[in-house]
C-alpha positions as CSV (number, residue, x, y, z in Angstrom):
1,M,193.8,126.1,55.1
2,V,192.4,127.2,51.8
3,G,192.4,124.4,49.3
4,P,193.2,124.5,45.6
5,R,189.6,124.3,44.6
6,H,188.8,127.4,46.7
7,L,191.7,129.3,45.2
8,A,190.7,128.3,41.6
9,A,187.1,129.3,42.2
10,V,188.1,132.7,43.5
11,A,190.6,133.3,40.7
12,A,188.3,132.3,37.9
13,A,185.4,134.3,39.3
14,L,187.5,137.4,39.7
15,S,188.9,137.1,36.1
16,L,185.4,137.0,34.7
17,A,184.4,139.9,36.8
18,V,187.2,142.1,35.6
19,A,187.1,141.3,31.8
20,A,183.8,141.7,30.1
21,E,183.1,140.1,26.7
22,T,183.2,142.7,23.9
23,Q,180.6,141.0,21.7
24,D,177.1,142.5,22.0
25,Q,174.5,140.4,23.7
26,V,172.0,139.1,21.2
27,R,168.5,139.8,22.5
28,L,166.2,136.9,23.2
29,S,162.5,136.7,22.5
30,G,160.2,133.8,23.0
31,K,161.2,130.3,23.7
32,Q,163.8,129.9,20.9
33,P,166.9,132.1,20.7
34,S,167.6,133.4,17.2
35,S,170.0,131.6,15.0
36,D,172.7,134.2,15.4
37,Y,172.7,133.9,19.2
38,A,176.2,134.0,20.7
39,C,177.1,133.0,24.3
40,T,178.3,136.3,25.9
41,H,179.0,136.5,29.6
42,P,178.0,139.7,31.4
43,P,180.7,141.5,33.5
44,Y,179.3,140.5,36.8
45,T,181.0,141.5,40.1
46,V,182.2,139.0,42.7
47,H,181.9,139.9,46.4
48,L,183.6,137.6,48.9
49,V,181.2,136.8,51.7
50,S,183.1,134.0,53.5
51,R,186.4,132.3,53.1
52,S,185.5,129.3,55.1
53,P,183.1,128.0,54.0
54,L,183.7,129.6,50.6
55,V,180.7,131.8,49.8
56,M,180.7,134.4,47.1
57,Y,178.0,136.9,46.0
58,L,177.8,137.3,42.2
59,E,176.3,140.7,41.3
60,G,174.8,140.8,37.8
61,F,175.3,137.0,37.1
62,L,172.2,136.7,34.9
63,T,171.2,139.2,32.2
64,A,167.6,140.5,31.9
65,D,167.2,138.6,28.6
66,E,168.4,135.4,30.2
67,R,165.9,135.7,33.0
68,V,163.0,136.2,30.6
69,H,164.2,133.2,28.5
70,L,164.4,130.9,31.6
71,Q,160.9,131.9,32.6
72,H,159.6,131.1,29.1
73,L,161.3,127.6,29.3
74,A,159.6,126.9,32.6
75,Q,156.1,128.3,31.7
76,G,153.4,125.8,32.6
77,R,155.9,123.2,33.9
78,F,156.1,124.1,37.6
79,K,155.0,121.3,40.1
80,H,155.1,121.0,43.8
81,S,158.7,120.7,44.9
82,A,159.9,117.4,46.4
83,V,162.6,116.6,49.0
84,H,164.9,113.6,48.9
85,G,164.1,110.9,51.5
86,A,166.3,108.5,53.3
87,A,165.3,105.6,51.1
88,G,166.6,107.3,48.0
89,D,163.2,108.5,46.8
90,S,161.7,111.9,46.5
91,A,158.4,113.0,48.1
92,I,156.3,116.1,48.8
93,H,157.0,117.4,52.3
94,S,155.8,120.4,54.4
95,V,159.4,121.6,54.8
96,R,159.3,122.6,51.1
97,T,156.2,124.3,49.9
98,S,157.5,125.9,46.7
99,Q,157.0,124.7,43.1
100,S,159.9,123.7,40.8
101,T,160.9,122.3,37.4
102,S,164.0,121.5,35.5
103,V,164.6,123.3,32.2
104,E,165.5,121.9,28.9
105,R,169.0,122.5,27.7
106,D,169.4,124.9,24.8
107,V,172.2,127.3,23.8
108,V,171.1,129.9,26.4
109,V,171.0,127.4,29.2
110,C,174.4,126.0,28.1
111,C,175.8,129.5,28.2
112,I,174.6,129.9,31.8
113,E,176.0,126.5,32.7
114,D,179.4,127.5,31.2
115,R,179.4,130.6,33.4
116,A,178.7,128.5,36.5
117,L,181.5,126.2,35.6
118,A,183.9,129.1,35.0
119,V,183.2,130.4,38.5
120,Q,184.6,127.1,39.8
121,G,187.9,127.4,38.0
122,F,187.4,126.1,34.4
123,D,188.5,122.6,35.3
124,T,185.1,121.1,36.2
125,P,183.6,119.2,33.3
126,A,180.0,120.0,32.3
127,S,179.2,116.3,33.0
128,H,179.3,117.1,36.7
129,L,176.3,119.5,36.4
130,E,172.8,118.5,37.4
131,P,170.1,119.8,35.1
132,I,169.3,123.4,36.0
133,Q,166.3,123.7,38.3
134,L,163.9,126.7,38.6
135,V,162.0,127.1,41.8
136,K,159.0,129.4,42.3
137,Y,157.8,130.8,45.6
138,S,154.4,132.5,46.0
139,P,153.2,134.2,49.3
140,T,153.7,132.0,52.4
141,Q,155.8,129.4,50.4
142,R,159.3,128.6,51.7
143,Y,162.0,125.9,52.0
144,H,162.9,125.2,55.6
145,F,166.5,124.8,56.8
146,H,168.4,122.3,54.8
147,T,171.8,121.6,53.1
148,D,172.2,121.0,49.4
149,W,174.7,118.2,50.1
150,F,173.1,114.9,50.8
151,T,173.3,113.8,54.4
152,D,172.5,110.2,53.3
153,A,175.3,109.7,50.8
154,A,174.7,106.0,50.5
155,S,171.2,106.7,49.0
156,H,171.8,109.9,46.9
157,A,175.6,110.4,46.5
158,T,177.2,107.2,45.4
159,A,180.0,107.2,42.9
160,A,177.5,105.9,40.3
161,Q,175.3,108.9,41.0
162,G,178.2,111.5,40.6
163,G,179.0,111.7,44.3
164,N,177.8,114.5,46.5
165,R,177.0,118.1,45.6
166,A,180.3,119.9,45.7
167,S,178.9,123.4,45.1
168,S,175.8,125.4,44.6
169,V,174.7,128.5,42.7
170,F,171.4,130.0,43.6
171,A,170.4,132.9,41.3
172,Y,167.4,135.2,41.5
173,V,165.5,135.0,38.2
174,R,162.4,137.0,39.2
175,A,161.9,139.1,42.4
176,A,160.1,142.2,41.3
177,N,157.9,143.7,44.0
178,V,158.8,140.9,46.4
179,T,158.8,141.3,50.2
180,G,160.3,138.5,52.3
181,G,161.7,135.6,50.5
182,G,165.3,136.0,51.5
183,T,167.9,133.2,51.6
184,N,169.1,132.8,55.2
185,F,172.4,131.1,56.2
186,P,172.1,131.1,60.0
187,L,175.7,129.8,60.7
188,L,177.5,132.4,58.6
189,D,178.9,135.5,60.2
190,A,177.0,138.6,59.1
191,P,179.1,141.2,57.4
192,R,179.4,144.6,59.1
193,D,180.0,147.0,56.3
194,E,176.9,149.0,55.4
195,R,177.6,148.5,51.7
196,W,176.4,145.0,52.1
197,C,172.9,146.3,52.8
198,R,172.3,146.4,49.0
199,F,172.2,142.6,49.0
200,V,171.9,141.5,52.7
201,D,169.1,142.2,55.1
202,C,170.8,144.5,57.5
203,D,167.7,144.7,59.7
204,E,168.1,141.1,60.8
205,E,169.8,140.4,64.1
206,R,173.4,139.3,63.7
207,E,172.6,136.2,65.6
208,R,170.5,135.0,62.7
209,G,173.5,134.9,60.4
210,V,173.3,136.2,56.8
211,T,170.0,136.7,54.9
212,F,170.5,137.5,51.2
213,R,167.8,139.7,49.7
214,P,166.2,138.4,46.5
215,V,167.7,140.8,43.9
216,E,167.0,140.0,40.3
217,G,170.0,138.8,38.3
218,N,172.3,138.3,41.3
219,A,173.4,135.0,42.7
220,V,175.1,133.3,45.6
221,Y,177.8,130.7,45.1
222,W,179.0,128.4,47.9
223,E,180.9,125.2,48.3
224,N,179.1,122.4,50.1
225,L,181.9,120.1,51.2
226,L,184.7,120.6,53.7
227,A,188.0,121.8,52.2
228,D,190.0,119.0,53.8
229,G,189.4,116.5,51.0
230,S,187.3,114.2,53.1
231,G,184.2,114.6,51.0
232,R,182.2,115.4,54.2
233,G,179.4,118.0,54.0
234,D,180.0,121.4,55.7
235,Q,177.2,122.0,58.2
236,R,177.9,125.7,58.0
237,T,176.2,125.8,54.6
238,L,172.8,125.2,56.3
239,H,170.3,127.6,54.7
240,A,166.6,128.3,54.1
241,G,164.4,129.9,51.6
242,L,162.4,132.3,53.9
243,P,158.6,132.7,53.3
244,V,157.6,135.1,50.6
245,V,155.3,137.8,52.1
246,S,154.1,139.3,48.9
247,G,154.9,139.0,45.2
248,E,156.5,136.0,43.5
249,K,160.1,134.9,43.6
250,I,161.7,132.5,41.0
251,G,165.1,131.2,41.8
252,M,167.6,129.0,39.8
253,N,169.6,126.2,41.3
254,I,172.8,125.0,39.6
255,W,174.3,122.0,41.5
256,T,177.8,120.6,40.7
257,R,178.6,117.0,41.7
258,E,182.0,115.6,42.7
259,A,182.1,113.4,39.6
260,P,180.2,112.9,36.3
261,L,176.5,112.2,36.5
262,P,175.0,109.3,34.6
263,A,173.4,110.2,31.3
264,D,169.9,109.5,32.5
265,I,170.2,112.1,35.3
266,R,172.3,114.6,33.4
267,G,169.8,114.9,30.6
268,G,170.2,116.4,27.1
269,A,173.5,116.1,25.3
270,R,175.8,119.0,25.2
271,G,175.7,118.8,21.4
272,S,172.5,120.7,21.6
273,C,174.5,123.7,22.6
274,G,175.5,124.4,19.1
275,W,179.2,125.0,19.7
276,D,182.4,123.0,20.0
277,E,182.1,120.4,22.7
278,G,185.9,120.1,23.1
279,R,186.4,123.7,24.2
280,G,187.3,124.3,27.8
281,A,186.3,121.7,30.4
282,R,183.4,120.2,28.5
283,P,183.5,116.4,28.0
């Protein structure tokens, strides 16, 4: 049965896809947006990949200017990516050979966060969002099969830590001249229509599930937990960042928790966004 969270996410995403903002996008240059920057959402298109688990492909989720701005924010800050251990700590591991960094929150990052919240139905507060993470893959680098939800909830997903990761958005920030580097979901059913080949690697055998091609500006949204309200993770969301063969890929992770995150994890105050904190679902 499709739960209310699933229906809200689909409805909100479709409404954003149909109605574009009329205000012109203010161009970004350098690390700081201009004082007249206005948060304007692009008219991205939603493609339903799977109803259970809920997986949606968001075509045109990030603008070209936003992608440039994110890369400026991350410049010189990438470090070897870590994985969460059973003891609650993080460590470097061979299953994840990419580099990653969180990005400081400014009005542009807040605008992207708002877009990710709206995909989920407007009712999710910004306090449920982890800091946005950028991850960079050079040739041979990858992230082996994993789930975004924590298998050891007692260490990483307690109520004090905001619970588990309810949903994920993975967007492609940079992927020019990249070969390889797809995002593979081995337990999803591969779509059959040839129109999917713009986004999905149709050369893969169907038994390997779905591999999303790294297409700049596009994103994949999925829900990590079972729709039965149990809070258990959905094994079908297992996925991997396949090795980059040539070029460089930069992706963006937006993770939404079940409950508010503590301030020391959440990071910079939403007041830095420069607009009314009371609007919509923001705390």
